C-alpha positions as CSV (number, residue, x, y, z in Angstrom):
1,M,166.9,65.5,247.2
2,S,166.4,63.8,250.5
3,A,164.2,60.8,251.1
4,A,161.8,62.5,253.5
5,P,160.3,64.9,250.9
6,D,160.1,62.0,248.5
7,M,157.8,60.1,250.8
8,A,155.7,63.1,251.8
9,V,154.1,63.6,248.4
10,P,152.7,60.1,247.9
11,E,151.6,59.8,251.5
12,A,149.5,63.0,251.1
13,A,148.3,61.7,247.8
14,L,147.2,58.4,249.4
15,R,145.3,60.3,252.1
16,R,143.4,62.3,249.5
17,A,143.1,59.5,246.9
18,W,139.4,59.0,247.6
19,L,138.5,62.6,246.6
20,P,137.4,62.8,243.0
21,G,139.1,65.2,240.7
22,P,137.6,67.5,238.0
23,L,137.6,64.8,235.3
24,V,135.9,62.2,237.6
25,R,133.3,64.8,238.7
26,A,132.7,65.5,235.0
27,L,132.3,61.8,234.2
28,A,129.9,61.4,237.1
29,L,127.8,64.3,235.9
30,L,127.9,62.9,232.4
31,L,126.8,59.5,233.7
32,L,123.8,61.1,235.6
33,V,122.8,63.1,232.5
34,A,123.0,59.9,230.4
35,V,120.9,57.9,232.8
36,I,118.3,60.6,233.1
37,A,118.1,61.1,229.4
38,S,117.9,57.4,228.6
39,G,115.2,56.9,231.3
40,V,113.1,59.8,230.0
41,A,113.6,58.6,226.4
42,S,112.6,55.1,227.4
43,A,109.5,56.2,229.2
44,W,108.5,58.5,226.4
45,L,109.0,55.7,223.8
46,M,107.0,53.3,225.9
47,S,104.1,55.7,226.4
48,R,104.1,56.6,222.7
49,S,104.5,53.0,221.3
50,S,100.8,52.0,221.7
51,E,99.2,55.3,220.7
52,P,100.4,55.2,217.1
53,Q,99.1,51.6,216.7
54,T,95.6,52.6,218.0
55,V,95.5,55.7,215.9
56,Q,96.8,53.7,212.9
57,R,93.9,51.2,213.2
58,I,91.4,54.1,213.2
59,L,93.1,55.7,210.2
60,D,93.1,52.4,208.3
61,Q,89.4,51.9,209.0
62,D,88.4,55.4,208.1
63,G,90.6,55.5,205.0
64,G,89.0,52.4,203.6
65,E,85.5,53.8,204.0
66,V,86.4,57.2,202.6
67,E,88.1,55.8,199.5
68,M,85.2,53.4,198.9
69,L,82.8,56.4,198.9
70,A,85.1,58.4,196.6
71,R,85.2,55.5,194.2
72,M,81.4,55.2,194.3
73,L,81.0,58.9,193.4
74,S,83.6,58.6,190.7
75,S,81.7,55.7,189.3
76,K,78.4,57.6,189.3
77,I,80.0,60.5,187.4
78,E,81.6,58.2,184.9
79,Q,78.2,56.4,184.2
80,N,76.6,59.8,183.7
81,L,79.4,60.8,181.3
82,K,79.0,57.5,179.4
83,L,75.2,58.1,179.1
84,L,75.8,61.6,177.9
85,G,78.4,60.1,175.4
86,T,75.7,58.0,173.8
87,V,73.7,61.1,173.3
88,A,76.7,62.8,171.7
89,D,77.3,59.9,169.4
90,G,73.9,60.6,167.7
91,V,74.6,64.2,167.0
92,T,75.6,63.9,163.3
93,P,76.3,66.8,160.9
94,V,72.9,66.2,159.2
95,V,71.2,66.7,162.5
96,L,73.2,69.7,163.4
97,N,72.5,71.5,160.1
98,S,68.8,71.4,160.6
99,N,67.0,72.8,163.7
100,P,63.8,70.8,163.0
101,K,65.8,67.6,162.8
102,L,67.8,68.5,165.9
103,R,64.5,69.2,167.8
104,A,63.0,65.9,166.6
105,W,66.1,64.0,167.6
106,L,66.0,65.5,171.1
107,L,62.4,64.6,171.6
108,Q,63.1,61.0,170.5
109,G,65.7,60.8,173.4
110,R,63.3,61.8,176.2
111,Q,64.5,58.9,178.3
112,V,67.7,60.7,178.9
113,G,65.7,63.3,180.8
114,R,64.9,60.7,183.4
115,V,68.6,61.0,184.5
116,F,69.5,64.6,183.6
117,D,67.4,67.6,184.5
118,S,68.1,69.0,181.1
119,V,70.2,68.2,178.0
120,V,71.8,70.9,175.8
121,V,73.2,70.7,172.3
122,L,75.4,73.7,171.4
123,K,76.5,74.2,167.8
124,A,80.2,75.1,167.6
125,D,80.2,77.3,164.5
126,A,77.2,79.5,165.2
127,A,77.2,79.2,169.0
128,T,73.5,78.4,168.9
129,G,71.6,75.3,169.9
130,L,68.6,73.7,171.7
131,R,67.9,72.5,175.2
132,L,65.6,69.6,176.2
133,Q,64.0,69.9,179.6
134,G,61.3,67.4,180.3
135,D,59.1,67.3,177.1
136,R,60.0,70.9,176.2
137,V,62.7,71.9,173.6
138,E,63.8,75.6,173.7
139,P,66.7,77.7,172.4
140,V,70.0,77.4,174.1
141,A,69.8,81.1,175.0
142,A,67.3,80.2,177.7
143,I,70.1,78.6,179.8
144,S,71.9,80.5,182.5
145,G,75.0,82.5,181.9
146,A,77.1,80.2,184.1
147,Q,76.0,77.2,182.0
148,Q,76.8,79.0,178.8
149,E,80.3,79.8,180.1
150,V,80.9,76.1,180.7
151,L,79.7,75.2,177.2
152,Q,81.9,77.9,175.6
153,R,85.0,76.6,177.5
154,V,84.4,73.0,176.3
155,R,83.8,74.3,172.7
156,A,87.2,76.2,173.0
157,N,89.2,73.5,174.7
158,G,87.7,70.4,173.0
159,K,87.9,68.4,176.3
160,P,85.2,67.0,178.6
161,M,84.4,69.0,181.6
162,V,82.5,68.8,184.9
163,S,81.5,72.2,186.1
164,G,81.5,73.5,189.6
165,V,78.2,73.9,191.6
166,L,75.7,76.1,189.7
167,G,72.9,77.7,191.8
168,D,72.5,79.6,195.0
169,T,70.6,77.1,197.2
170,A,70.9,73.4,197.9
171,A,67.5,72.7,196.2
172,Q,68.6,74.6,193.0
173,A,72.2,73.5,193.0
174,Q,73.2,71.7,189.8
175,L,76.2,70.1,188.2
176,L,76.9,70.4,184.4
177,L,78.6,67.6,182.5
178,A,79.7,68.6,179.0
179,L,81.3,66.6,176.1
180,P,82.6,67.9,172.8
181,V,81.4,66.4,169.5
182,L,84.4,66.0,167.2
183,D,84.6,65.5,163.4
184,G,87.0,63.3,161.6
185,A,89.7,65.9,161.7
186,G,89.5,66.3,165.5
187,G,87.6,69.6,165.2
188,V,84.7,70.5,167.6
189,T,81.4,70.5,165.7
190,A,79.1,70.7,168.8
191,V,78.9,70.5,172.6
192,V,76.5,68.1,174.4
193,A,75.8,68.9,178.1
194,G,73.6,67.4,180.8
195,A,72.6,69.1,184.0
196,L,72.2,67.1,187.3
197,R,70.7,68.3,190.5
198,L,73.4,68.1,193.2
199,Q,71.2,66.2,195.7
200,S,69.7,63.8,193.1
201,Q,69.9,60.0,193.3
202,S,72.3,60.1,190.4
203,L,74.8,62.2,192.3
204,L,74.6,63.1,196.0
205,P,71.4,61.8,197.7
206,P,70.7,63.3,201.1
207,A,71.1,59.9,202.8
208,L,74.8,59.9,201.8
209,A,75.5,62.6,204.5
210,L,74.0,60.7,207.4
211,P,76.7,59.7,210.0
212,V,77.6,56.1,210.3
213,R,78.1,56.4,214.1
214,D,78.2,58.9,216.8
215,N,81.0,61.6,216.7
216,T,81.5,60.8,213.0
217,R,80.5,62.9,210.0
218,F,81.1,62.7,206.2
219,V,81.7,66.0,204.4
220,I,82.2,66.5,200.6
221,F,83.5,69.7,199.2
222,S,84.6,71.0,195.8
223,R,88.0,72.4,194.8
224,D,86.5,75.9,195.2
225,G,85.9,75.3,198.9
226,V,82.1,74.8,198.6
227,I,80.5,72.1,200.8
228,L,78.5,69.8,198.6
229,S,77.3,67.2,201.2
230,H,77.0,67.6,205.0
231,P,75.1,65.9,207.9
232,D,73.6,69.4,208.6
233,P,71.6,70.4,205.5
234,A,72.0,74.1,206.4
235,R,75.8,73.7,205.8
236,V,75.3,72.5,202.2
237,L,76.8,75.1,199.8
238,G,78.5,76.9,202.7
239,P,82.2,77.8,202.7
240,L,84.7,75.3,203.9
241,R,86.6,77.8,206.0
242,D,83.7,77.8,208.5
243,E,83.9,74.1,209.0
244,P,85.6,73.1,212.3
245,E,88.8,71.1,211.8
246,L,88.6,71.2,208.0
247,G,89.1,74.9,207.5
248,G,92.5,75.0,209.0
249,L,93.5,71.7,207.4
250,F,92.6,72.3,203.8
251,M,92.9,76.1,203.5
252,R,95.9,78.4,203.4
253,N,95.7,82.2,203.2
254,G,92.1,82.1,202.3
255,A,92.5,79.7,199.4
256,V,91.6,76.0,199.2
257,R,94.6,73.6,199.2
258,S,92.9,70.7,197.4
259,P,94.8,67.4,197.9
260,V,95.7,65.2,194.9
261,A,95.9,61.8,196.7
262,P,94.2,60.1,199.6
263,G,95.5,60.9,203.1
264,K,95.0,60.7,206.9
265,V,95.9,62.9,209.8
266,V,95.5,63.1,213.5
267,L,94.7,66.7,214.7
268,A,95.8,68.3,217.9
269,D,92.4,67.9,219.6
270,G,92.4,64.1,219.0
271,S,90.2,64.1,215.9
272,V,91.1,61.7,213.1
273,V,90.6,63.0,209.6
274,G,90.7,60.8,206.5
275,W,90.1,62.0,202.9
276,A,90.0,60.8,199.3
277,V,89.7,62.6,196.0
278,V,86.8,62.0,193.5
279,G,88.3,61.8,190.0
280,L,87.1,64.2,187.3
281,P,85.3,66.9,189.4
282,Q,88.2,66.9,191.9
283,W,85.9,66.8,194.9
284,V,87.3,65.8,198.3
285,V,85.4,63.3,200.5
286,V,86.3,63.7,204.2
287,R,85.4,61.7,207.2
288,V,86.0,63.2,210.7
289,N,86.1,61.0,213.8
290,H,86.3,62.6,217.3
291,T,88.1,59.8,219.1
292,P,89.6,61.3,222.3
293,A,87.9,58.6,224.4
294,L,89.8,55.9,222.5
295,L,93.1,57.3,223.7
296,Q,92.2,57.6,227.4
297,P,93.8,54.2,228.3
298,L,97.0,55.4,226.8
299,V,97.2,58.3,229.3
300,A,97.1,55.9,232.3
301,A,99.8,53.7,230.6
302,E,102.0,56.8,230.2
303,Q,101.7,57.6,233.9
304,R,102.7,54.1,234.8
305,A,105.6,54.2,232.4
306,W,106.9,57.4,234.0
307,W,106.9,55.9,237.5
308,V,108.7,52.8,236.2
309,A,111.3,54.9,234.4
310,G,111.9,57.1,237.5
311,A,112.6,54.1,239.7
312,G,114.9,52.6,237.1
313,M,116.8,55.8,236.7
314,V,117.5,56.0,240.4
315,L,118.7,52.4,240.6
316,V,120.9,52.7,237.5
317,A,122.4,56.0,238.7
318,L,123.4,54.6,242.1
319,L,125.0,51.5,240.5
320,G,126.8,53.6,237.9
321,L,128.2,56.1,240.3
322,G,129.6,53.2,242.5
323,A,131.2,51.6,239.5
324,L,132.6,54.9,238.2
325,W,134.2,55.6,241.6
326,W,136.0,52.3,241.6
327,L,137.1,52.4,237.9
328,T,138.4,56.0,238.1
329,R,140.3,55.6,241.3
330,P,143.6,55.1,239.4
331,L,143.0,58.4,237.7
332,T,142.6,60.1,241.0
333,L,146.0,58.7,242.1
334,L,147.5,59.7,238.8
335,R,146.2,63.3,239.4
336,Q,148.0,63.4,242.7
337,R,151.3,62.3,241.1
338,A,150.9,64.9,238.3
339,R,150.5,67.6,241.0
340,A,153.7,66.5,242.6
341,V,155.5,66.7,239.3
342,L,154.1,70.2,238.6
343,A,155.3,71.2,242.1
344,G,158.9,70.5,241.0
345,E,159.3,66.8,241.5
346,H,160.7,64.6,238.6
347,P,158.3,61.6,237.9
348,A,161.1,59.2,238.6
349,S,161.6,60.7,242.1
350,V,157.9,60.2,243.1
351,P,157.4,56.5,244.3
352,W,154.5,54.8,242.5
353,A,154.8,51.4,244.1
354,E,152.7,52.2,247.1
355,Q,149.9,53.4,244.9
356,R,150.3,50.6,242.4
357,R,149.8,47.9,245.0
358,S,146.1,48.8,245.3
359,L,145.6,48.8,241.5
360,A,145.8,46.3,238.7
361,N,148.5,46.9,236.0
362,G,146.7,48.5,233.1
363,E,146.2,51.7,231.1
364,V,147.0,54.1,233.9
365,D,150.3,52.3,234.6
366,D,151.2,52.7,230.9
367,V,150.2,56.3,231.0
368,V,152.6,56.9,234.0
369,R,155.5,55.5,232.0
370,V,154.6,57.5,229.0
371,F,154.3,60.6,231.2
372,G,157.8,60.2,232.6
373,R,159.2,59.6,229.1
374,L,157.5,62.8,227.8
375,V,159.0,64.8,230.6
376,Q,162.5,63.5,229.7
377,L,161.9,64.3,226.0
378,R,160.8,67.8,226.9
379,R,164.0,68.4,228.9
380,Q,166.0,67.1,226.0
381,Q,164.2,69.4,223.6
382,L,164.8,72.3,225.9
383,R,168.6,71.5,225.9
384,N,168.6,71.1,222.1
385,A,166.7,74.4,221.7
386,L,169.2,76.1,224.0
387,V,172.2,74.8,221.9
388,L,170.5,75.8,218.7
389,S,169.8,79.3,220.1
390,R,173.5,79.7,221.0
391,H,174.5,78.6,217.5
392,L,172.1,81.1,216.0
393,D,173.4,83.8,218.2
394,A,177.0,83.0,217.1
395,V,176.0,83.0,213.4
396,L,174.2,86.3,213.8
397,E,177.1,87.9,215.7
398,H,179.8,86.9,213.1
399,V,178.0,86.8,209.7
400,P,179.4,89.7,207.6
401,L,175.9,90.7,206.5
402,G,173.2,92.8,208.1
403,I,170.2,90.4,208.8
404,A,166.9,91.2,210.4
405,L,163.8,89.1,210.9
406,T,160.5,91.0,211.3
407,R,157.0,89.8,212.0
408,A,154.0,92.2,211.8
409,Q,156.6,94.9,210.8
410,R,158.4,94.5,214.2
411,I,162.0,93.3,214.5
412,E,162.3,90.0,216.3
413,L,165.9,89.0,215.4
414,V,168.8,91.0,214.2
415,S,172.5,90.2,213.5
416,G,175.5,92.0,215.0
417,E,176.5,93.4,211.6
418,A,173.1,95.1,211.3
419,C,173.5,96.6,214.8
420,R,177.0,97.9,213.8
421,M,175.6,99.4,210.5
422,L,172.9,101.2,212.4
423,G,175.2,102.3,215.2
424,Y,173.7,100.2,218.1
425,E,175.7,98.3,220.6
426,T,173.3,95.4,221.3
427,S,170.4,93.8,219.4
428,A,168.1,94.5,222.4
429,Q,168.1,98.1,221.3
430,L,166.5,97.2,217.9
431,V,164.2,94.3,218.9
432,G,160.6,95.4,218.9
433,R,161.1,98.4,216.6
434,D,159.6,98.8,213.1
435,L,162.4,98.3,210.6
436,L,160.9,100.7,208.1
437,Q,160.6,103.4,210.7
438,L,164.4,103.5,210.7
439,V,164.3,104.9,207.1
440,S,165.8,108.4,207.2
441,S,163.6,111.4,206.8
442,A,166.1,112.9,204.3
443,P,164.6,114.2,201.0
444,D,165.9,111.1,199.2
445,G,163.9,108.9,201.5
446,A,160.6,110.7,201.4
447,D,158.8,108.2,199.1
448,V,160.8,105.1,200.0
449,L,158.2,103.6,202.2
450,E,155.6,103.8,199.5
451,R,158.1,102.2,197.1
452,V,158.7,99.3,199.5
453,R,155.0,98.6,199.8
454,A,154.5,98.9,196.0
455,D,157.4,96.4,195.4
456,F,155.8,93.9,197.9
457,A,152.4,94.3,196.2
458,A,153.8,93.9,192.7
459,H,156.6,91.3,193.2
460,G,156.1,89.8,196.7
461,S,159.5,91.0,197.7
462,F,161.8,94.1,197.8
463,H,165.2,94.7,196.4
464,G,166.6,98.2,196.3
465,E,168.4,101.0,198.2
466,L,167.1,102.5,201.4
467,P,168.4,105.6,203.4
468,L,168.7,104.3,206.9
469,A,169.1,106.5,210.0
470,R,172.0,105.5,212.4
471,S,171.6,106.0,216.1
472,D,173.8,109.1,216.0
473,G,171.5,110.7,213.4
474,A,173.7,110.2,210.4
475,T,172.2,108.7,207.2
476,F,173.8,105.9,205.2
477,W,172.5,104.1,202.1
478,A,172.1,100.4,202.3
479,R,171.3,97.8,199.6
480,V,168.3,96.0,201.1
481,Q,166.6,92.7,200.1
482,G,163.3,91.7,201.8
483,A,161.6,88.4,201.2
484,P,158.6,86.9,203.0
485,V,159.0,83.7,205.0
486,R,156.5,81.4,206.7
487,L,156.8,81.4,210.4
488,E,154.8,79.7,213.1
489,G,151.2,81.0,213.1
490,P,149.1,82.8,210.5
491,V,151.3,85.9,210.4
492,E,154.1,85.8,207.8
493,G,157.5,87.2,208.6
494,V,160.1,89.0,206.4
495,V,163.8,88.4,206.2
496,W,165.8,91.5,205.4
497,V,169.4,91.4,204.2
498,L,171.3,94.7,204.5
499,E,174.6,95.6,202.8
500,D,176.4,99.0,202.9
501,G,175.8,100.6,199.5
502,S,177.4,104.0,200.3
503,A,180.5,103.4,198.1
504,E,178.4,102.3,195.2
505,R,176.1,105.3,195.5
506,E,179.0,107.6,195.7
507,A,180.5,106.1,192.6
508,R,177.2,106.9,190.7
509,R,177.7,110.5,191.6
510,Q,181.0,110.7,189.6
511,H,180.8,112.8,186.5
512,D,181.5,109.9,184.1
513,W,179.3,107.3,185.8
514,E,176.4,107.9,183.5
515,R,178.6,107.3,180.5
516,W,179.1,103.6,181.4
517,N,175.9,102.8,183.3
518,D,172.2,102.6,182.7
519,M,170.3,105.2,184.8
520,L,167.1,103.1,185.1
521,T,168.6,99.7,186.2
522,F,172.1,100.8,187.4
523,L,173.5,98.1,185.2
524,P,176.4,98.6,182.8
525,N,175.2,100.0,179.5
526,R,175.9,99.0,176.0
527,A,179.1,101.1,175.8
528,A,180.4,99.4,179.0
529,L,179.5,96.0,177.6
530,E,181.4,96.6,174.3
531,R,184.5,97.8,176.2
532,R,184.6,94.9,178.6
533,L,183.9,92.4,175.8
534,Q,186.8,93.9,173.8
535,L,189.1,93.3,176.8
536,L,187.8,89.8,177.3
537,L,188.1,88.7,173.7
538,S,191.7,90.1,173.3
539,E,193.0,89.3,176.8
540,R,194.8,86.0,176.1
541,V,195.8,86.8,172.6
542,G,197.3,90.2,173.8
543,R,199.5,88.3,176.1
544,G,200.9,86.3,173.2
545,A,199.2,83.0,174.2
546,R,198.5,82.0,170.6
547,A,199.1,78.3,171.2
548,N,196.8,78.2,174.1
549,A,194.2,80.3,172.2
550,A,194.3,77.6,169.5
551,L,193.8,74.8,172.1
552,F,191.1,76.7,174.0
553,P,189.5,79.2,171.6
554,E,186.4,79.9,173.8
555,A,186.7,82.9,176.1
556,G,183.2,82.4,177.5
557,A,179.6,82.9,176.5
558,L,177.2,85.8,175.7
559,L,173.5,85.7,176.3
560,H,171.2,88.1,174.5
561,I,168.0,88.4,176.4
562,D,164.7,89.9,175.2
563,V,161.5,90.1,177.3
564,D,158.5,88.6,175.5
565,H,155.5,90.8,174.9
566,F,156.9,93.5,177.1
567,T,154.9,96.2,175.3
568,L,151.7,94.7,176.8
569,I,152.8,95.8,180.3
570,N,153.4,99.4,179.1
571,E,150.0,99.5,177.3
572,L,147.9,97.9,180.1
573,A,149.7,99.0,183.3
574,G,151.6,102.1,182.1
575,H,155.2,103.0,181.5
576,A,155.9,103.5,185.2
577,S,155.0,99.8,185.8
578,G,157.1,98.8,182.7
579,D,160.1,100.7,184.2
580,D,159.5,98.9,187.5
581,V,159.5,95.5,185.7
582,L,162.9,96.4,184.1
583,R,164.4,97.4,187.4
584,H,163.3,94.2,189.1
585,L,164.3,92.1,186.2
586,A,167.8,93.6,186.3
587,R,168.2,92.8,190.0
588,L,166.9,89.2,189.4
589,L,169.3,88.6,186.5
590,A,172.2,90.1,188.5
591,A,171.4,87.9,191.5
592,Q,171.3,84.7,189.4
593,V,174.6,85.3,187.5
594,R,176.6,87.0,190.3
595,Q,178.9,84.0,190.8
596,M,179.5,83.4,187.1
597,G,179.5,86.7,185.2
598,W,177.8,90.0,184.9
599,V,174.8,91.7,183.4
600,A,174.4,94.7,181.1
601,R,171.4,96.5,179.7
602,L,171.5,96.9,175.9
603,G,168.4,99.2,175.8
604,G,164.6,98.9,176.0
605,D,163.7,95.4,177.2
606,E,167.0,93.8,176.0
607,F,169.8,92.6,178.3
608,A,173.1,90.9,177.9
609,V,174.8,88.4,180.2
610,V,178.5,87.8,179.9
611,L,179.9,84.5,181.3
612,P,183.7,84.5,181.2
613,G,185.3,81.0,180.9
614,A,181.9,79.2,180.7
615,N,181.5,76.3,178.2
616,V,178.4,75.8,176.1
617,H,176.8,73.3,178.6
618,R,177.2,75.5,181.6
619,A,176.0,78.6,179.7
620,T,173.0,76.7,178.4
621,A,172.1,75.5,181.9
622,L,172.4,79.0,183.3
623,A,170.2,80.4,180.4
624,D,167.5,77.9,181.3
625,Q,167.8,78.8,184.9
626,L,167.2,82.5,184.1
627,R,164.3,81.6,181.9
628,L,162.6,79.5,184.6
629,A,163.2,82.1,187.3
630,V,161.5,84.7,185.2
631,A,158.7,82.4,184.2
632,G,157.9,81.8,187.9
633,W,157.6,85.6,188.6
634,E,154.2,87.2,188.1
635,P,154.3,91.0,188.9
636,T,151.0,92.6,189.8
637,Y,149.9,96.1,188.9
638,H,146.5,97.7,189.5
639,G,145.1,94.3,190.6
640,R,146.2,92.5,187.4
641,S,149.0,89.9,187.2
642,F,151.3,89.6,184.2
643,S,153.1,86.4,183.1
644,M,156.7,86.9,182.1
645,S,159.0,84.9,179.8
646,L,162.4,85.4,178.1
647,S,163.7,84.6,174.6
648,I,167.5,84.0,174.9
649,G,170.1,83.8,172.2
650,L,173.4,82.2,173.2
651,V,176.7,82.5,171.4
652,M,180.2,81.4,172.5
653,L,182.9,84.0,172.7
654,L,186.1,83.2,170.7
655,H,189.4,84.9,171.3
656,G,190.1,87.4,168.6
657,A,186.5,87.8,167.5
658,A,185.1,91.2,166.7
659,V,182.7,92.6,169.3
660,A,180.3,93.8,166.7
661,D,180.2,90.3,165.1
662,V,179.6,88.7,168.5
663,L,176.7,91.1,169.4
664,A,175.1,90.7,165.9
665,S,175.3,86.9,166.2
666,A,173.8,86.9,169.7
667,D,171.0,89.3,168.4
668,M,170.2,86.9,165.5
669,A,170.1,83.9,167.9
670,C,167.6,85.8,170.1
671,Y,165.6,86.6,167.1
672,A,165.6,82.9,166.2
673,A,164.3,82.1,169.7
674,K,161.4,84.5,169.2
675,R,160.5,83.1,165.8
676,A,160.6,79.5,167.3
677,G,157.9,80.4,169.8
678,R,159.5,82.5,172.5
679,N,160.3,81.4,176.1
680,R,163.3,79.4,174.9
681,V,167.0,79.3,174.5
682,E,168.6,79.3,171.0
683,V,172.3,78.4,170.7
684,R,174.3,79.7,167.7
685,A,177.9,79.1,166.7
686,E,180.1,82.1,166.6
687,P,182.0,82.7,163.3
688,Q,185.7,82.0,163.4
689,P,187.8,85.2,163.9
690,A,190.0,86.5,161.1
691,E,193.7,85.4,161.0
692,P,196.0,88.2,162.3
693,A,198.3,89.8,159.6
């Protein structure tokens, strides 16, 4: 590259260096938003800082007066209850059992009538009694039904009670205080009650409702929402819901929400409301102050705060933008350099010295060096990836197995052997196609797709034979293994290994194939096992190697394998699922012992593994390997997973031993493994063979 183009890029960058880029513009906008937000927040806090203090002083003052009034009313009611208690103390069983004595006793206590409008004594057993009103004593039946109801409730509950307001007008309104008279066992023998006029001096005198100052009023209401005291006499005994400010504060959905503790609140119209609760009757004393004039000075203070905040925001914004432009100027220059690199220039070829002279060495200069290093690393990674890709292409071209990698059922990678098997010249003809769509439509392959899906659902993999269609329309049978692999991204891939199984399938069609092989698993059957064991046990002796046979008597090892609790799979998932487990187990065992020996099916859920030339240590290690491989496999049928385990009996094969003895000994070893708890390997010594004649 010539020098002229090298200089053209930085000169153009220097001419445009003062122009802010997207990042700088975003930072400037963020700065403006931050300044405006902080100014508005500061002004708002300044304007609101004095208002809570003023309101708090009002609330503290009102709260103290309201609580004092509530305590005074509570004290009055307690005094009246104590006075009534002295009356109740004189009601003895002797007095209760005689109406004349009870009448005389009531007339002797006329001084109580100076406080109460009337005093009632109700007998608990007969629900009868007398009432003292002034100097007249009359039967308890003369009292109102509401009073009788209160007395009956006290008689039933055995607890003191202060009634609600009784009466329809303010002049007639009364309050009933009732106490139970208890015997030594805690039973109620009588009820003593005293009636007080609501607006009497002993309770709520009219002077109590007078306002202390203008725009202030005291209101007392009951837990039923009835106003008991009000500056306007016409509002006494009226409903609380019609009271301004208080109806919305203490009522919800037409019901009174009576507070249980003192409180204060500032309403939206500027009214300050404080309240306290009077003990036993659960009355609420409320004081309402209309104080909007008190907050007027705060409005002017808020306006001044907004003007001060606005001026401060403008000044801070100007200073901040100037500082931001100066501090981010290196980023602007770096942006120009990055554009040059994206246009095809290597970072090392774009001079930085001219731009660096106007800047202090710092973070941006470090970023530039890291930037150049990252570009170099990226080029090195691209070269390595290219070499790795070529190696992979070479492996796929020459490996003697058909290999295909699919993702989302589409072929992404395929080996040369797989192309040759399927009759295609290049892998490009197969990439992008669905591998399972290559299954032949011949009658033998009609249900193969469903079997592939079922195997993946049950075992998480597939191992079986598939009829594949070649490019020329012919069909050939392949032994196929499919296993999921984790690729980049959330979608899993599947690696497929294909081997030509036409010869093996043709061999199964021979007339005597079924004689020596199991039709379910395609493994050698028991007859084939016995024949091959006979050859193995007599091989060296038949050659006349008696001396060597004496030195090395072991011809290998035999594993007798039984599936633990296999009947549960047949019972819970069905015999078809059980057959599928046996087929998959046969393939798993064959794959594990392929390099050391061979597998046969004895029948049912029993298998045999023959390991020619293996010693006891190697055979035991392989048996444990088989047991662990099966223990980690959990087939799933009908949404239910099954745990698998093997009981394995191991015997060593001795030259000259009888096949029947070997099989019986292995069977007994397997039985011992089951008796010892299953999922284990039991090793048994093989009996010595008989001496030849």
